[in-house]
C-alpha positions, -999 to 999 in steps of 0.1 A, spaced: 19 -199 -28 9 -229 -48 12 -228 -86 -9 -247 -112 11 -274 -129 3 -261 -164 -2 -226 -177 15 -194 -187 32 -166 -168 11 -135 -162 28 -106 -144 50 -131 -126 21 -154 -116 13 -187 -132 -21 -187 -148 -39 -219 -159 -47 -224 -195 -83 -214 -189 -72 -182 -173 -79 -193 -137 -57 -182 -109 -52 -201 -76 -68 -176 -52 -57 -195 -20 -91 -189 -4 -83 -213 25 -60 -188 42 -65 -153 54 -46 -126 35 -39 -91 47 -51 -75 15 -85 -92 17 -88 -84 54 -81 -47 46 -108 -49 19 -132 -61 46 -122 -33 69 -130 -8 41 -165 -24 36 -155 -42 4 -169 -76 -8 -138 -93 -21 -131 -113 10 -139 -148 21 -146 -168 53 -110 -172 62 -104 -135 58 -136 -125 77 -128 -149 106 -93 -134 109 -106 -99 106 -132 -105 133 -104 -116 157 -84 -85 147 -113 -63 154 -118 -79 188 -82 -72 196 -83 -36 183 -119 -24 182 -111 8 163 -97 -11 133 -124 -1 108 -119 35 116 -82 31 115 -84 17 80 -107 44 68 -85 72 82 -55 56 65 -73 54 32 -82 91 34 -45 98 39 -37 80 7 -62 100 -12 -49 133 2 -13 125 -4 -18 114 -40 -39 145 -47 -12 167 -31 16 151 -51 -4 154 -84 -9 191 -77 29 193 -70 34 181 -106 39 144 -100 26 125 -130 40 90 -124 31 68 -95 43 34 -83 20 18 -57 34 -12 -40 10 -33 -19 -20 -21 -38 -46 -44 -22 -81 -51 -35 -94 -24 -59 -116 -1 -39 -128 30 -57 -115 57 -58 -82 39 -65 -49 58 -66 -51 63 -104 -86 77 -102 -74 103 -77 -42 111 -97 -60 113 -130 -86 136 -117 -58 161 -111 -38 151 -142 -55 130 -168 -21 121 -182 -9 105 -150 7 70 -153 3 45 -125 18 11 -119 2 -11 -92 19 -41 -76 7 -67 -51 15 -104 -42 -21 -115 -35 -34 -137 -63 -69 -123 -59 -56 -88 -66 -42 -102 -99 -76 -117 -106 -92 -82 -101 -65 -63 -118 -87 -53 -146 -104 -28 -123 -70 -12 -118 -65 -7 -155 -94 15 -164 -72 45 -171 -83 77 -187 -74 78 -224 -47 104 -218 -29 84 -191 -20 48 -185 -21 21 -158 -4 -13 -154 -3 -41 -129 27 -61 -118 22 -92 -97 53 -90 -74 64 -91 -38 81 -61 -21 105 -85 -4 119 -92 -39 125 -56 -50 150 -64 -77 125 -86 -95 98 -60 -91 119 -32 -105 129 -54 -135 93 -62 -145 86 -54 -181 53 -37 -173 70 -13 -149 96 -1 -173 71 0 -202 48 23 -182 70 46 -161 99 66 -173 127 62 -147 144 93 -162 116 114 -147 104 117 -111 82 89 -98 59 90 -67 65 58 -47 36 48 -24 41 23 4 8 26 21 0 2 50 26 -21 37 59 -20 56 45 -32 89 41 -65 71 79 -66 63 94 -77 95 130 -72 106 144 -37 107 174 -43 85 154 -61 59 126 -35 57 150 -6 56 173 -22 30 143 -28 8 132 8 10 167 20 3 170 -1 -28 137 12 -41 147 48 -33 180 44 -50 162 33 -82 143 65 -84 156 98 -100 159 132 -83 126 148 -77 108 115 -69 87 112 -38 80 86 -11 47 83 8 45 59 38 17 49 62 29 26 90 13 12 121 28 23 154 23 10 190 33 44 205 -3 55 211 -18 22 223 9 -4 230 -15 -31 244 -40 -28 216 -15 -29 188 3 -58 204 -29 -77 205 -36 -68 169 -2 -80 157 -6 -112 176 -39 -119 158 -22 -114 124 6 -137 134 -20 -163 145 -36 -160 110 -3 -166 93 8 -130 86 39 -116 103 36 -79 113 57 -54 131 48 -20 146 75 6 145 82 38 164 84 73 151 122 72 149 121 38 132 97 51 106 117 82 101 147 61 90 127 51 59 129 87 48 166 93 55 183 115 29 150 128 15 132 161 23 100 157 42 70 179 32 54 197 60 40 187 85 66 159 86 59 125 101 26 127 120 -4 106 129 -24 98 97 -53 121 105 -29 151 110 -13 151 75 -29 180 56 -65 171 66 -93 184 44 -116 210 60 -146 194 75 -134 158 70 -138 150 107 -101 147 114 -103 171 143 -123 145 162 -99 116 156 -75 105 183 -40 92 179 -50 59 194 -76 54 167 -54 66 139 -27 42 151 -4 50 122 24 75 114 25 89 79 49 110 59 57 122 24 92 132 12 110 143 -19 144 130 -32 169 159 -35 
């Protein structure tokens, strides 16, 4: 990422003296493409062109994104009802209401949430992520999951979340952009090790098990747009949860994880869902 030659640091990102951030609009970014899939407006020609190619490769993509987003809402609501009051969301993406903190604070107004992402446009829109209820708190850290030590050392993180108490870690639609099995699993293990007993981990991850040809085409379009991606099998995704206790129903397609009555999940196919998800607790 390019950096302005003059300015100050803001959440790990250089910001010009006038507050401007280099948004890098000339290249497609996965967060802005995802915003497009969800019907958002914070995307630009490079993102829309890449997204159009991705949809041509995998026509169910808009439905896949919506199904995954509903899983995030359900898992956060479930964990808040289980007593989780601290959330760390890595790979936040463009603010699309309801955001994670809105779901969590509906259940527990005192909930504290830290968002992190590496897309400069997420930083530019971070104010929308900071509209916490008065009883709770939210913060934003501009960081990259591939540098987990720096992320965990961020002042905003330690100033918002109490690492002596359980934290709910969300890695939603993120890890398939971390290629290389050893690297991805090492990163997740480092993050897991930093969390106390009682913490939880929620993951949504693309798999090619249901539609190998379609997902291969999709990954190829992302690579062509400059974003590396990697689908993983059920067993490879299960490795991310090793040592932690999975909540029922375990690791399942995204529409099968505790669906809400009448939400249409019964009509979704595994091929359209295209993701495995799971939620686990640290013993």
